[in-house]
DRENDO-1510 file (C-alpha; in Angstrom, 1 decimal, always signed):
<recs>
REC; n; res; u; v; w
REC; 1; MET; -6.4; -7.7; +7.9 .
REC; 2; LYS; -6.6; -3.7; +7.1 .
REC; 3; ASP; -7.9; -4.5; +3.6 .
REC; 4; ARG; -11.3; -5.9; +5.4 .
REC; 5; ILE; -12.1; -2.7; +7.4 .
REC; 6; GLY; -10.3; -0.3; +5.4 .
REC; 7; ASP; -8.3; +2.9; +7.0 .
REC; 8; VAL; -9.0; +4.1; +10.6 .
REC; 9; ASP; -7.6; +6.5; +12.7 .
REC; 10; PRO; -5.6; +5.4; +15.7 .
REC; 11; ASP; -7.1; +5.6; +18.9 .
REC; 12; HIS; -4.0; +7.1; +20.4 .
REC; 13; ASP; -0.6; +8.5; +19.3 .
REC; 14; VAL; +2.0; +6.1; +19.1 .
REC; 15; GLY; +5.2; +7.1; +17.5 .
REC; 16; GLU; +6.3; +5.6; +13.9 .
REC; 17; VAL; +9.4; +3.6; +15.4 .
REC; 18; THR; +7.2; +1.8; +18.1 .
REC; 19; ARG; +4.5; +0.8; +15.5 .
REC; 20; ARG; +7.3; -0.8; +13.5 .
REC; 21; ALA; +9.1; -2.7; +16.2 .
REC; 22; ASN; +7.3; -5.8; +15.1 .
REC; 23; ARG; +7.9; -7.6; +18.5 .
REC; 24; ARG; +6.4; -11.1; +19.4 .
REC; 25; CYS; +5.0; -12.2; +22.6 .
REC; 26; SER; +5.2; -15.4; +23.8 .
REC; 27; ASN; +2.2; -16.9; +25.7 .
REC; 28; LYS; +3.8; -20.2; +27.0 .
REC; 29; ARG; +4.3; -19.1; +30.5 .
REC; 30; LEU; +0.4; -18.2; +30.6 .
REC; 31; HIS; -0.3; -21.9; +29.3 .
REC; 32; ASP; +2.2; -23.3; +31.9 .
REC; 33; LEU; +0.2; -21.5; +34.7 .
REC; 34; GLY; -2.9; -22.9; +33.3 .
REC; 35; TYR; -4.6; -19.9; +31.6 .
REC; 36; GLU; -6.7; -20.8; +28.6 .
REC; 37; PHE; -7.3; -18.5; +26.1 .
REC; 38; LEU; -10.9; -17.9; +24.5 .
REC; 39; TYR; -10.0; -18.3; +21.1 .
REC; 40; PRO; -6.9; -20.6; +19.5 .
REC; 41; ASN; -5.4; -17.8; +17.7 .
REC; 42; TYR; -6.0; -13.8; +17.2 .
REC; 43; GLN; -7.5; -14.4; +13.7 .
REC; 44; VAL; -10.5; -16.2; +15.2 .
REC; 45; GLY; -11.0; -13.5; +17.9 .
REC; 46; TYR; -10.3; -10.6; +15.7 .
REC; 47; ASP; -12.9; -12.1; +13.1 .
REC; 48; LEU; -15.6; -12.4; +15.7 .
REC; 49; MET; -14.8; -8.9; +17.2 .
REC; 50; LEU; -15.2; -7.5; +13.4 .
REC; 51; THR; -18.3; -9.5; +13.0 .
REC; 52; GLU; -20.0; -8.4; +16.1 .
REC; 53; MET; -19.1; -4.8; +15.5 .
REC; 54; GLY; -20.7; -4.9; +12.2 .
REC; 55; LEU; -17.5; -4.3; +10.0 .
REC; 56; ILE; -17.6; -7.3; +8.1 .
</recs>
């Protein structure tokens, strides 16, 4: 996705090790509790956000 908006400065200072952790999160517990997400996946929500901001 970076190629779509170019280089941007981070909002906050995060250490290099933290950024490279590449951890996954599961939303199974939220779904089990009945939570419904606005978008089926992050790509759809991210595209909409970038479009609304006029970046794509």
